[in-house]
C-alpha angles and dihedrals in degrees: 000000000000132000145137097299127100113293094191092226096312112132129208117269130197126249093243129137091223091056093049093045092051090049091052089049090053089050090053093246116141096216133106135209127224135183115255116213096171138026094209116131094249094056093047093045090062090060099050130164084053114184105178145355120222114206120199118196141162109271118219121202112244093027116165116271091214119114113270128242097009098303127140130230114252107201089175094059103148097203132080118297129159131184123232105245100169133039124257094026096092095100094055091039090054089052092050093047087054103044093038088070101047109105117232094003116161112242137182117255096253093050092045090051092049094050090046090050093052095046109125095014121127115251095259094052091044090053091051092049092050097047090045090059107110096197092050092049089050091050089050095046092047087073095049127094110263118256097235097166126043120207094186117129094022093103091226117170113263116247125203118229131191111272123213129199137199127222129177133224116201141163113246131167093343096310137090113245132193114213113199116170090209093056124085094239142354114289116232114212097186138264125313133210117256090213126080113006093352119206096353091070090060092042090052090054092051096044094046089051089053094047090050089066090068121085115268111276094016115154098191097117141050137188131223129191123217110206145146117292103257095203099083091047093048092048091051093048091048092053091051093049093047090049091052093047095243095144097166094059090039090056091055091052091048088058092049091049091048090052092050093048091047090052091053091049089052091049091051092049093047092048090052090052091045095055100037119112107231097181095102092048092049092049092050092046094051092045093053092045089052092050090050092049091242100111100078095048090047091051093049091047091052091050091052092048091049092049091050091052091049091052092048091051091050089055090050094247120151112256121196115208112240131200 
């Protein structure tokens, strides 16, 4: 969740699987994050083993502090849970609340030390310890767009923007839990069956109940899945199939591997664009346009296009954003 309060040096990050996956890599955790567009069994089966679901939704000031979707607070939750004590840290906090409750998970030395240090702390103190961690804040900010221009000291009127917040759904001790850093304690949504789909069947029920509270057609939420990196498993299966001479099945795995590798290349490219400082490029572009006499016509054209869009919106006409 972000707002006008002090963020203590934590910058905003995007709800993007490439951002989350890169953060996990920095933390030394061998998991990946993917967008979820459906909660149907087939979509979830492709991501098994599935360790956590991260739900992003529009946060409304003054929201009820009661547990969501019929759950109950569990103040005796024995796992890891930290409160969000500063703005803009909710994405990384959601990740930590998820991976801090996965048994036997491989972790980098700094993360392992931090989780060990916070063991036994109450949620508020844990949140303070986490957001006071310089290395973690740096890892988080490394995936945020650079703040190239500062508007401080200009006495500009403050504007309110929509704030979004992350919560996590995980299996723990036979029950599905919701971990929300803005809530007083983890919310227990009840036990799940170990047979069939396991915990994700119960999680689907809870998340769908929550989504149903939004107006029809609302797009103010998204869902991310935290799961094992499939590449090592696919590489091992491919080697076995090639050794056994099963070329047909091996060809299918080659395609799957190529898709996974292509996705990672796209994530890396998008992350590089996301964190690049374009101020120098923009300055050089405007300077050359001015020298060529093209800047003023471009500015007037942009003004006309903006005015046309404003007039269309006033008339209630559909306006498609253009690059």
